[in-house]
C-alpha positions as CSV (number, residue, x, y, z in Angstrom):
1,M,-14.9,13.8,33.3
2,A,-18.4,15.0,33.5
3,K,-20.3,13.6,30.2
4,L,-24.3,14.0,29.6
5,K,-25.8,11.0,28.2
6,L,-29.3,11.6,25.6
7,D,-30.9,8.5,24.3
8,L,-33.4,9.1,21.3
9,H,-35.0,5.5,21.2
10,D,-38.2,6.9,22.8
11,I,-38.7,9.5,20.8
12,Y,-37.2,8.3,17.0
13,N,-39.9,9.2,15.3
14,K,-40.7,12.5,16.6
15,G,-38.8,15.2,14.8
16,K,-39.4,18.2,16.8
17,K,-39.4,16.2,20.1
18,I,-35.9,15.5,18.8
19,D,-34.4,18.6,18.2
20,D,-35.9,20.6,21.4
21,A,-34.3,17.5,23.4
22,L,-30.5,18.0,21.0
23,N,-30.8,21.8,21.6
24,E,-31.6,20.7,25.7
25,V,-29.1,18.8,26.0
26,I,-26.4,21.1,23.8
27,E,-27.8,23.9,26.6
28,E,-27.2,22.0,29.7
29,A,-23.8,20.7,28.7
30,L,-22.8,24.8,27.9
31,E,-24.5,25.7,31.2
32,N,-22.6,23.1,33.4
33,R,-19.3,23.2,31.1
34,I,-19.8,19.5,30.2
35,K,-17.0,18.1,28.4
36,M,-18.7,15.7,26.3
37,V,-22.6,14.7,25.8
38,E,-22.5,10.9,24.3
39,I,-26.1,10.7,22.3
40,I,-27.9,7.2,21.3
41,P,-29.6,7.4,18.3
42,G,-29.7,3.6,17.8
43,K,-28.8,1.6,15.1
44,G,-31.9,0.8,12.8
45,S,-31.9,2.1,9.7
46,G,-29.3,4.7,10.2
47,Q,-32.1,7.4,9.6
48,L,-32.2,8.9,13.1
49,K,-27.8,9.1,13.0
50,K,-28.4,11.2,9.8
51,K,-30.9,13.5,11.5
52,V,-28.9,14.3,14.5
53,I,-26.2,15.2,12.7
54,R,-27.6,17.2,10.2
55,F,-28.7,19.0,13.7
56,L,-25.1,19.1,14.7
57,E,-24.1,20.6,11.1
58,Q,-26.3,23.4,11.2
59,K,-24.2,26.6,12.1
60,H,-25.5,27.6,14.6
61,I,-25.4,24.7,16.6
62,K,-21.8,23.7,15.2
63,Q,-20.6,27.4,16.8
64,Q,-21.3,25.5,20.4
65,Y,-19.2,22.5,20.1
66,H,-15.9,21.8,19.9
67,R,-16.3,18.1,17.4
68,I,-18.2,15.3,16.8
69,E,-17.1,12.1,17.3
70,K,-17.9,8.3,16.1
71,D,-18.2,5.4,18.1
72,S,-15.8,3.1,15.7
73,K,-17.0,0.4,18.4
74,N,-21.2,1.7,18.3
75,F,-22.5,2.2,15.3
76,G,-25.4,4.0,17.6
77,R,-23.9,6.0,19.4
78,L,-22.1,9.7,19.2
79,F,-20.0,11.9,21.2
80,V,-20.0,15.4,21.1
81,H,-17.4,17.4,22.4
82,F,-17.0,21.1,24.0
83,K,-14.4,22.8,24.7
84,H,-14.7,25.6,27.7
């Protein structure tokens, strides 16, 4: 199964860049019919993970994917699943 990966470590403190990167990876997944995107906000304080989840829960974004899965073994990782 094809998977995209977005590591946010390098832009963790740049709000606009984070939104742009998330938008891009979701668009790419849709265009290429990719079933899963792995997003790595990292562990840290958990603020970046919360920001990513808030972004994903916006109504216009939420319509584009199937579900979010939190990695039970790695707090600093999320999976976004798509149904194509």
